[in-house]
C-alpha positions as CSV (number, residue, x, y, z in Angstrom):
1,X,-134.2,-216.8,79.4
2,X,-133.0,-219.1,82.2
3,X,-130.9,-218.3,85.1
4,X,-129.3,-221.3,86.7
5,X,-127.4,-221.1,90.1
6,X,-126.1,-217.7,89.2
7,X,-123.1,-216.3,91.6
8,X,-120.8,-213.3,91.4
9,X,-117.9,-212.3,93.5
10,X,-115.7,-209.4,93.2
11,X,-112.1,-209.4,93.9
12,X,-110.6,-206.4,96.0
13,X,-107.2,-205.3,97.2
14,X,-105.3,-207.5,99.8
15,X,-107.0,-210.7,98.4
16,X,-110.4,-209.6,99.6
17,X,-113.5,-211.0,98.1
18,X,-117.0,-209.5,97.9
19,X,-119.9,-212.0,97.2
20,X,-122.4,-209.8,95.4
21,X,-124.8,-212.5,94.1
22,X,-125.1,-215.9,95.6
23,X,-127.0,-218.9,93.9
24,X,-130.0,-217.1,92.0
25,X,-131.9,-219.1,89.9
26,X,-135.3,-218.2,87.9
27,X,-136.7,-218.1,84.4
28,X,-138.5,-215.8,82.3
29,X,-141.3,-216.5,79.7
30,X,-141.3,-214.9,76.3
31,X,-143.5,-211.8,76.6
32,X,-143.3,-211.6,80.5
33,X,-142.6,-208.4,82.3
34,X,-140.6,-209.2,85.2
35,X,-140.0,-206.6,88.0
36,X,-136.7,-207.0,90.5
37,X,-136.7,-205.2,93.8
38,X,-134.6,-205.1,97.0
39,X,-132.8,-203.0,99.5
40,X,-129.9,-200.7,98.4
41,X,-126.8,-202.5,97.7
42,X,-128.4,-205.9,97.3
43,X,-126.9,-206.4,93.7
44,X,-129.8,-205.7,91.4
45,X,-127.6,-203.7,89.0
46,X,-124.9,-206.4,89.2
47,X,-127.6,-209.0,88.5
48,X,-128.9,-207.1,85.3
49,X,-125.4,-206.7,84.2
50,X,-125.0,-210.4,84.2
51,X,-128.4,-210.8,82.4
52,X,-127.1,-208.6,79.8
53,X,-123.8,-210.4,79.2
54,X,-121.8,-207.4,80.3
55,X,-119.8,-209.4,82.8
56,X,-119.0,-213.2,83.6
57,X,-120.7,-214.8,86.3
58,X,-118.3,-216.5,89.1
59,X,-120.6,-219.4,89.0
60,X,-123.8,-220.7,87.3
61,X,-125.0,-219.2,83.9
62,X,-127.4,-217.4,82.0
63,X,-129.1,-219.2,79.0
64,X,-130.6,-217.5,76.1
65,X,-132.9,-219.9,74.1
66,X,-130.9,-222.9,75.7
67,X,-127.5,-221.4,75.0
68,X,-125.1,-220.3,77.8
69,X,-124.9,-216.2,77.4
70,X,-121.2,-215.4,77.5
71,X,-121.2,-211.9,75.9
72,X,-123.6,-209.2,75.1
73,X,-126.2,-210.3,72.4
74,X,-128.3,-208.5,69.8
75,X,-131.2,-210.0,71.2
76,X,-130.8,-208.3,74.5
77,X,-130.8,-204.4,74.9
78,X,-130.4,-202.6,78.2
79,X,-131.5,-198.9,79.4
80,X,-129.6,-197.8,82.7
81,X,-130.5,-195.1,84.8
82,X,-128.7,-192.4,83.3
83,X,-129.6,-192.0,79.6
84,X,-125.8,-191.5,78.7
85,X,-126.3,-189.5,75.6
86,X,-123.7,-188.0,73.7
87,X,-124.4,-184.2,73.9
88,X,-122.5,-183.5,70.5
89,X,-124.9,-185.9,68.5
90,X,-128.4,-184.9,67.8
91,X,-131.3,-187.3,69.2
92,X,-131.5,-189.2,65.9
93,X,-127.6,-189.8,65.7
94,X,-127.9,-191.0,69.4
95,X,-130.5,-193.5,68.6
96,X,-128.6,-194.5,65.5
97,X,-125.2,-195.3,67.4
98,X,-125.8,-199.1,67.8
99,X,-126.6,-199.6,64.3
100,X,-123.6,-197.4,63.0
101,X,-121.4,-199.7,65.3
102,X,-123.0,-202.8,63.7
103,X,-122.2,-201.4,60.1
104,X,-125.9,-201.1,59.2
105,X,-126.3,-199.1,55.9
106,X,-127.2,-195.3,56.4
107,X,-130.4,-195.8,54.6
108,X,-131.6,-198.7,56.6
109,X,-130.3,-197.0,60.1
110,X,-132.2,-194.0,59.0
111,X,-135.4,-195.8,58.2
112,X,-135.2,-197.6,61.6
113,X,-134.4,-194.4,63.5
114,X,-137.2,-192.6,62.4
115,X,-139.5,-195.6,63.2
116,X,-138.3,-195.9,66.9
117,X,-138.5,-192.0,67.4
118,X,-142.0,-192.3,66.3
119,X,-142.8,-195.1,68.7
120,X,-141.4,-193.0,71.7
121,X,-143.1,-189.8,70.4
122,X,-140.1,-188.0,69.5
123,X,-140.2,-187.6,65.9
124,X,-140.2,-183.8,65.9
125,X,-137.0,-183.7,68.0
126,X,-134.9,-185.8,65.9
127,X,-132.4,-183.0,65.0
128,X,-132.5,-181.6,68.5
129,X,-129.7,-182.1,71.0
130,X,-129.7,-183.5,74.5
131,X,-129.3,-180.0,76.2
132,X,-132.5,-179.0,74.3
133,X,-134.5,-182.0,76.0
134,X,-136.2,-182.6,79.3
135,X,-135.1,-185.4,81.7
136,X,-138.0,-187.6,80.6
137,X,-137.2,-187.0,76.9
138,X,-133.7,-188.1,77.3
139,X,-134.9,-191.2,78.6
140,X,-137.3,-191.8,75.9
141,X,-134.2,-191.4,73.6
142,X,-132.3,-194.1,75.5
143,X,-135.3,-196.3,75.3
144,X,-135.6,-195.7,71.5
145,X,-131.7,-196.4,71.2
146,X,-132.5,-199.8,72.9
147,X,-135.4,-200.5,70.8
148,X,-133.6,-199.8,67.4
149,X,-131.7,-203.1,68.1
150,X,-135.0,-204.8,67.6
151,X,-134.3,-206.9,70.9
152,X,-136.3,-209.6,72.2
153,X,-135.5,-208.9,75.7
154,X,-135.5,-205.4,77.3
155,X,-133.7,-205.0,80.6
156,X,-134.0,-201.7,82.5
157,X,-132.1,-200.4,85.3
158,X,-134.3,-198.0,87.3
159,X,-134.6,-196.1,84.0
160,X,-137.0,-193.6,85.4
161,X,-135.6,-193.2,88.9
162,X,-134.3,-189.5,88.8
163,X,-137.5,-188.1,87.2
164,X,-140.3,-186.4,89.1
165,X,-143.3,-188.5,90.1
166,X,-145.7,-187.3,87.3
167,X,-143.1,-187.9,84.5
168,X,-142.2,-191.3,85.8
169,X,-146.0,-192.1,85.9
170,X,-146.3,-191.0,82.4
171,X,-143.3,-192.9,81.1
172,X,-144.4,-196.1,82.9
173,X,-147.5,-196.0,80.8
174,X,-145.5,-195.3,77.9
175,X,-143.4,-198.2,78.5
176,X,-146.2,-200.6,78.9
177,X,-147.4,-199.6,75.6
178,X,-144.0,-200.2,74.0
179,X,-143.6,-203.6,75.7
180,X,-147.1,-204.7,74.5
181,X,-146.8,-203.5,70.9
182,X,-143.3,-204.7,70.4
183,X,-144.0,-208.2,72.1
184,X,-141.0,-207.8,74.3
185,X,-139.9,-209.7,77.3
186,X,-138.9,-207.1,79.9
187,X,-136.8,-207.3,83.2
188,X,-136.9,-204.0,85.2
189,X,-135.0,-203.4,88.4
190,X,-136.4,-200.5,90.5
191,X,-136.4,-199.2,94.0
192,X,-140.3,-198.2,93.5
193,X,-142.4,-201.0,94.7
194,X,-145.4,-199.4,93.2
195,X,-143.8,-199.0,89.9
196,X,-142.9,-202.7,90.0
197,X,-146.5,-203.6,90.9
198,X,-148.0,-201.4,88.2
199,X,-145.6,-202.9,85.6
200,X,-144.9,-206.3,86.3
201,X,-146.5,-209.7,85.9
202,X,-144.3,-211.2,88.7
203,X,-142.0,-209.5,91.1
204,X,-138.7,-211.0,92.5
205,X,-137.5,-209.7,95.8
206,X,-133.6,-209.8,96.5
207,X,-132.3,-210.3,99.9
208,X,-129.7,-208.0,101.4
209,X,-126.1,-208.7,99.9
210,X,-125.3,-211.3,99.0
211,X,-128.3,-211.5,96.8
212,X,-130.5,-214.5,96.7
213,X,-134.1,-214.4,95.8
214,X,-136.0,-214.1,99.1
215,X,-139.4,-213.9,98.0
216,X,-141.8,-214.0,94.5
217,X,-145.0,-212.4,94.0
218,X,-147.5,-213.0,91.1
219,X,-149.1,-209.6,90.2
220,X,-152.7,-210.9,89.1
221,X,-154.1,-207.5,87.9
222,X,-155.6,-207.0,84.5
223,X,-154.0,-206.4,81.4
224,X,-153.9,-203.6,80.2
225,X,-153.9,-201.9,83.4
226,X,-157.1,-199.8,83.9
227,X,-156.7,-196.1,84.8
228,X,-156.4,-195.4,88.4
229,X,-155.6,-199.0,89.4
230,X,-152.7,-198.0,91.5
231,X,-155.2,-196.5,94.1
232,X,-157.2,-199.8,94.3
233,X,-157.3,-201.8,97.4
234,X,-155.8,-204.9,95.6
235,X,-152.9,-202.8,94.3
236,X,-152.3,-201.4,97.6
237,X,-152.3,-204.8,99.3
238,X,-149.7,-206.3,96.8
239,X,-147.5,-203.1,97.2
240,X,-147.8,-203.7,101.1
241,X,-146.8,-207.3,100.9
242,X,-143.9,-206.8,99.0
243,X,-142.5,-204.0,101.2
244,X,-142.9,-206.4,104.1
245,X,-140.9,-208.8,102.1
246,X,-138.0,-206.5,101.6
247,X,-135.4,-207.0,104.5
248,X,-133.5,-203.6,104.9
């Protein structure tokens, strides 16, 4: 994925304009995990929506395999902060929704649904309803719903931000496992600097609105991440440097 001179302006009342993103350019290599951090209101979610093809840019473009992205593509899946599950549908039926919209046969959809539920460790909850799940389990359902599309690129908009620290830590480990096993390219927006350092190969820091890339950090930590690496001196130094680069 290549992002070239991307900009987004929103039009408001009385001919007012809000410049949210200004001239952002970067590329993501296949198989890379890219973290995106920045102050609140800096345009991180807007950027992710542009990368997903959910809204058009005002200027510049996003290119996927060299082709300009003008609408959502099956190669790109997105997981939002809220799981947005339908309460009247079972876990399996929530996961199958993208395939049902695409018109995939019920037998093929069922097979793929059971596969992704096994990937996220929820096979035994296939017939449960969202109200019967914990917050962490609901987010795993949302991840499964994204993975069932068999995407090449997974976009993550603060998916574990509302969870407690221990659940978030466990799901970060599961996310790394899925990313590695599925050969995904991942881009994750997060307010949690330590989460970005733990997950990413590279971290981009956005400036206050209008967003530009104000800093970039290579995360030269071993893969797979050793247990307890988040308590190492090198990890702490990277987290501190990224925090210093964020202008509140």
